[in-house]
C-alpha positions as CSV (number, residue, x, y, z in Angstrom):
1,M,111.5,126.1,119.2
2,A,111.2,122.7,117.5
3,Q,114.2,120.4,118.0
4,P,116.2,119.5,114.8
5,A,115.6,116.0,113.4
6,R,118.2,113.6,114.7
7,V,119.3,110.1,113.9
8,L,118.9,107.3,116.4
9,L,122.1,105.4,117.2
10,S,122.0,101.6,117.5
11,A,124.3,98.6,117.1
12,L,124.2,94.9,116.2
13,A,124.7,93.9,119.9
14,D,126.5,90.7,119.2
15,E,129.4,92.6,117.6
16,A,130.2,94.1,121.0
17,A,130.7,90.8,122.8
18,F,133.4,88.1,122.5
19,H,131.3,85.3,124.0
20,L,127.9,86.6,122.9
21,S,126.2,86.4,126.3
22,A,123.2,88.7,126.8
23,V,124.8,90.3,129.8
24,E,128.1,90.9,127.9
25,Q,126.3,92.4,125.0
26,F,124.0,94.7,127.1
27,T,126.8,95.8,129.4
28,A,128.9,96.9,126.5
29,L,126.2,98.9,124.7
30,A,124.8,100.5,127.9
31,A,128.3,101.6,128.9
32,L,128.8,103.2,125.5
33,G,125.6,105.2,125.9
34,L,123.4,103.4,123.4
35,E,119.7,103.0,124.1
36,Y,118.9,100.8,121.1
37,Y,120.2,97.6,119.7
38,S,119.5,95.1,116.9
39,L,119.2,91.5,117.9
40,R,121.0,88.8,115.9
41,H,123.0,86.2,117.8
42,I,122.8,85.9,121.5
43,D,123.4,83.5,124.5
44,V,120.7,83.7,127.1
45,G,122.2,80.9,129.1
46,K,121.8,77.8,126.9
47,G,124.3,78.5,124.1
48,V,124.5,81.0,121.3
49,K,121.4,81.1,119.1
50,N,120.2,83.2,116.2
51,V,117.3,85.4,117.2
52,M,115.0,83.2,115.1
53,K,115.7,80.2,117.4
54,L,114.9,81.9,120.7
55,T,112.4,80.2,123.0
56,L,109.7,81.9,124.9
57,P,111.5,81.7,128.3
58,E,114.6,83.2,126.6
59,I,112.6,86.0,125.1
60,Q,111.1,86.8,128.5
61,K,114.5,86.8,130.2
62,L,115.9,89.2,127.5
63,R,113.0,91.5,128.0
64,H,113.8,91.7,131.8
65,L,117.4,92.3,131.0
66,E,116.5,95.1,128.6
67,D,114.6,96.8,131.4
68,E,117.6,96.4,133.7
69,Y,120.1,97.8,131.2
70,G,117.7,100.5,129.7
71,L,117.8,99.1,126.2
72,N,115.2,98.7,123.4
73,V,115.3,96.7,120.2
74,A,115.7,98.8,117.0
75,S,115.3,95.8,114.6
76,I,115.2,92.1,114.4
77,A,118.4,91.4,112.5
78,S,117.0,88.3,110.8
79,P,118.6,86.2,108.1
80,I,115.3,86.3,106.0
81,G,116.2,86.3,102.3
82,K,119.7,84.7,102.8
83,V,118.6,81.5,101.0
84,K,118.7,80.4,97.4
85,L,116.1,81.8,95.0
86,V,116.4,78.7,92.8
87,D,116.8,75.0,93.8
88,K,119.9,74.4,91.9
89,P,123.4,73.2,92.9
90,D,125.9,76.1,92.4
91,G,128.9,75.2,94.5
92,T,127.8,77.3,97.5
93,K,126.6,76.2,100.9
94,N,123.5,78.4,100.6
95,V,120.3,76.4,101.3
96,Y,117.0,76.4,99.4
97,V,113.7,76.5,101.1
98,P,110.4,76.2,99.2
99,F,108.9,79.7,99.3
100,K,105.4,78.8,100.6
101,Q,107.1,77.0,103.6
102,Y,109.5,79.9,104.0
103,L,106.8,82.5,104.1
104,A,104.6,80.5,106.5
105,K,107.3,79.5,108.9
106,D,110.4,81.8,108.8
107,V,108.8,85.1,107.9
108,A,105.9,84.5,110.3
109,R,108.4,83.7,113.0
110,A,110.3,87.0,112.4
111,C,107.0,88.9,112.7
112,E,106.3,87.1,116.0
113,L,109.7,88.1,117.3
114,A,109.3,91.7,116.3
115,H,106.1,91.9,118.3
116,A,107.7,90.1,121.2
117,F,110.5,92.6,121.4
118,E,108.2,95.6,120.5
119,T,110.0,96.7,117.4
120,K,108.5,97.7,114.1
121,L,111.5,96.7,112.0
122,I,112.8,93.4,110.5
123,R,116.1,93.4,108.6
124,G,116.4,91.0,105.6
125,F,117.9,90.3,102.2
126,S,117.1,89.8,98.6
127,F,117.8,86.1,98.0
128,Y,120.8,84.4,96.3
129,P,120.7,83.8,92.6
130,P,122.8,80.8,91.3
131,K,126.5,81.6,91.7
132,G,128.0,82.8,88.4
133,T,124.7,84.1,87.0
134,K,123.7,87.7,86.4
135,P,121.4,89.0,89.2
136,E,119.5,91.1,86.7
137,A,118.0,87.9,85.3
138,F,116.3,87.2,88.7
139,L,114.9,90.6,89.5
140,E,111.3,89.6,88.7
141,E,111.3,86.4,90.8
142,A,113.0,88.2,93.8
143,A,110.6,91.1,93.6
144,D,107.6,88.7,93.6
145,R,108.8,87.0,96.8
146,L,109.8,90.1,98.5
147,G,106.5,91.7,97.8
148,Q,104.8,88.8,99.5
149,I,107.2,89.2,102.5
150,A,106.4,92.9,102.6
151,E,102.7,92.2,102.6
152,A,103.1,89.6,105.4
153,C,105.0,92.2,107.5
154,H,102.4,94.9,106.6
155,R,99.6,92.7,107.9
156,S,101.5,92.5,111.2
157,D,102.0,96.3,111.2
158,L,105.7,95.9,110.6
159,T,108.2,97.1,108.1
160,F,110.8,94.9,106.2
161,G,114.2,96.5,105.6
162,L,116.1,95.1,102.6
163,E,119.9,95.4,103.0
164,V,122.3,95.8,100.1
165,E,124.9,93.0,100.2
166,A,127.3,91.1,97.9
167,N,126.2,87.9,96.1
168,L,122.5,88.6,96.5
169,V,120.1,89.6,93.7
170,G,120.1,93.1,95.3
171,Q,123.9,93.3,95.5
172,T,124.1,96.9,94.4
173,G,122.1,100.0,95.3
174,T,120.8,100.2,91.7
175,L,119.5,96.6,91.7
176,L,118.0,97.0,95.2
177,A,116.3,100.2,94.1
178,E,114.8,98.4,91.1
179,I,113.5,95.7,93.4
180,H,111.9,98.4,95.6
181,R,110.4,100.0,92.5
182,R,108.9,96.8,91.3
183,V,107.5,95.7,94.7
184,N,106.1,99.2,95.4
185,H,104.9,98.4,98.9
186,P,104.8,100.7,101.9
187,A,106.2,97.9,104.2
188,L,109.4,97.6,102.1
189,V,112.3,99.9,102.8
190,L,116.0,99.8,101.9
191,V,119.0,99.5,104.2
192,F,122.2,101.1,103.0
193,D,125.6,99.8,103.9
194,A,128.7,101.4,102.4
195,A,131.1,98.6,103.2
196,N,128.9,96.0,101.5
197,L,129.6,98.0,98.3
198,T,133.3,98.7,98.8
199,V,134.0,95.0,99.3
200,Q,132.7,94.5,95.8
201,G,135.3,97.0,94.4
202,F,133.2,100.1,94.3
203,S,135.1,103.4,94.6
204,T,134.1,106.1,97.0
205,A,132.4,108.0,94.2
206,E,130.6,104.9,93.0
207,V,129.4,104.1,96.5
208,Y,127.8,107.5,96.6
209,R,126.0,106.9,93.3
210,E,124.6,103.7,94.7
211,W,123.5,105.7,97.8
212,E,121.7,108.1,95.5
213,A,119.9,105.2,93.8
214,M,118.7,103.9,97.2
215,K,117.5,107.2,98.7
216,P,113.9,107.0,97.4
217,G,113.3,103.8,99.3
218,L,115.6,104.4,102.3
219,G,114.6,103.2,105.7
220,W,117.8,103.1,107.7
221,V,121.6,102.8,107.5
222,H,124.1,100.2,108.6
223,I,127.4,101.7,109.5
224,K,130.6,99.9,108.6
225,D,133.4,100.7,106.3
226,Y,136.3,99.0,104.4
227,R,139.7,100.0,103.2
228,K,140.0,101.0,99.6
229,V,140.1,97.9,97.3
230,S,140.6,97.5,93.5
231,G,137.7,97.1,91.2
232,K,138.8,93.5,90.3
233,A,136.0,92.0,92.4
234,R,133.3,93.9,90.5
235,G,130.6,91.5,89.2
236,K,132.3,88.5,90.7
237,H,131.4,86.3,93.6
238,V,132.7,87.7,96.9
239,D,134.2,85.3,99.4
240,E,132.8,87.0,102.5
241,H,134.7,84.8,104.9
242,M,138.0,86.2,103.4
243,L,137.2,89.8,104.0
244,A,139.6,91.3,106.6
245,N,139.9,95.0,106.0
246,F,136.9,96.5,107.8
247,V,137.6,99.8,109.5
248,P,135.7,102.5,111.4
249,A,133.5,104.9,109.4
250,D,135.9,107.9,109.4
251,I,138.9,106.1,107.8
252,G,137.4,103.9,105.2
253,A,136.6,104.2,101.5
254,G,132.8,104.4,102.0
255,G,132.6,108.2,102.0
256,H,130.4,108.5,105.1
257,D,131.0,112.2,105.5
258,K,129.2,113.0,102.2
259,I,126.6,110.3,102.7
260,L,125.6,111.4,106.2
261,A,125.6,115.1,105.2
262,D,123.2,114.2,102.5
263,L,121.1,112.1,105.0
264,K,120.8,115.3,107.1
265,T,118.8,117.0,104.4
266,M,116.4,114.0,104.3
267,L,116.0,113.6,108.0
268,P,112.8,115.7,108.6
269,S,110.8,114.1,105.8
270,L,112.2,110.6,106.3
271,S,111.6,110.7,110.1
272,K,108.0,111.7,109.5
273,K,107.5,109.0,107.0
274,L,108.8,106.3,109.3
275,E,107.0,107.7,112.3
276,R,103.7,107.2,110.4
277,R,104.5,103.5,110.4
278,G,105.2,103.5,114.2
279,I,109.0,103.6,113.8
280,P,110.7,106.0,116.2
281,G,113.0,107.6,113.7
282,V,116.0,107.0,111.3
283,F,118.4,104.5,112.8
284,L,122.2,104.4,112.2
285,D,122.9,100.8,113.1
286,L,126.6,100.0,113.9
287,E,127.8,96.8,112.4
288,P,131.6,97.5,112.4
289,H,133.2,94.1,111.8
290,V,136.5,95.6,112.9
291,R,137.7,92.3,114.1
292,G,136.4,90.5,111.1
293,G,133.1,89.6,109.4
294,G,131.5,86.9,107.3
295,Q,128.3,85.9,105.6
296,F,126.1,85.7,108.7
297,G,127.8,88.1,111.1
298,G,131.0,89.6,112.4
299,T,132.7,90.7,115.6
300,S,134.2,93.9,117.0
301,G,134.5,93.3,120.7
302,P,133.6,95.9,123.3
303,D,136.7,98.0,122.5
304,G,136.1,97.7,118.8
305,M,132.5,98.8,119.2
306,G,133.6,101.8,121.2
307,I,136.1,102.8,118.6
308,A,133.5,102.4,115.9
309,L,130.9,104.5,117.8
310,R,133.4,107.3,118.5
311,S,134.4,107.2,114.8
312,L,130.7,107.6,113.8
313,C,130.1,110.4,116.2
314,R,133.1,112.3,114.8
315,V,131.6,112.1,111.4
316,L,128.2,113.2,112.7
317,D,129.7,116.1,114.5
318,R,131.6,117.2,111.4
319,V,128.5,117.2,109.2
320,K,126.3,118.6,112.1
321,V,123.8,115.7,112.3
322,A,122.2,115.6,115.7
323,Y,122.2,112.4,117.8
324,H,121.9,111.4,121.5
325,L,124.0,109.2,123.9
326,R,123.0,108.6,127.5
327,D,124.0,111.3,130.0
328,F,123.5,112.0,133.7
329,D,120.0,113.2,133.2
330,D,119.1,109.8,131.7
331,L,120.7,108.1,134.7
332,L,118.7,110.2,137.1
333,A,115.5,109.5,135.2
334,A,116.2,105.8,135.3
335,R,116.5,106.1,139.1
336,G,113.2,107.9,139.2
337,L,114.8,111.2,140.3
């Protein structure tokens, strides 16, 4: 009998570590039973670096550590797309990089890293419009650039995942879905994140509507949640460094039970679609931020990551979505027994 489609559990590994050392990150995730991780910030012995800054010796060291800890990279959690769309002062610290240079240097580097770590996925974003402007006015320009990024990834046999997040052109599921429709490229998928909507003041019901909008382009899901907030932030700039109410997935306002129950109905077809691109399945990537988060990352600690993982598993068990954590048979297999 064929096994039911299941999700693949992963985590932003830096969230599980206080000091961001590779050994600390890998120890925490392996102890929790995870087999996949997404690579963002890490210390391989010469200070904390973003994945984009890793040297060849550091990459080689990480690959050896992955073998030791039984881990594989789910995605390169790059900051691609977290730069200004327009070279215009707007009171933020966001930088502007000429796009030709960005495509030739940063995007190409992300592709190199994906190959080095043997993953098919690069996570990225939809560019910052000038603060105080309407993102809808910048859809065409953002879609043009993201189409070129998708094509660059496609030529490298990779897939680019566009995450929904506050303050970007694709700050809502509806806007991100419109970008996906305009780009219309097989190498571009969407990454859903409930907390990135609730921090903007979306209610549980509204988060689900944004999920519905993103479903046709869905690639994978980030798992974090936020306590219920008022709608006063809607349409306004969100100060990400001031966000302090992130919670595990079973107690927040994101409505993960309903979302993951709906994902269950999509798993067979979505898994096959991703597998055709060389992707092993549908990832649920934990990024809990339960000790706080900001524009370029967050932290949970090893205990916070454990709490967040158990919370996610409770939701998955309730809605009867299959998943796997390491067990004794996996340990025996690793020992060659």
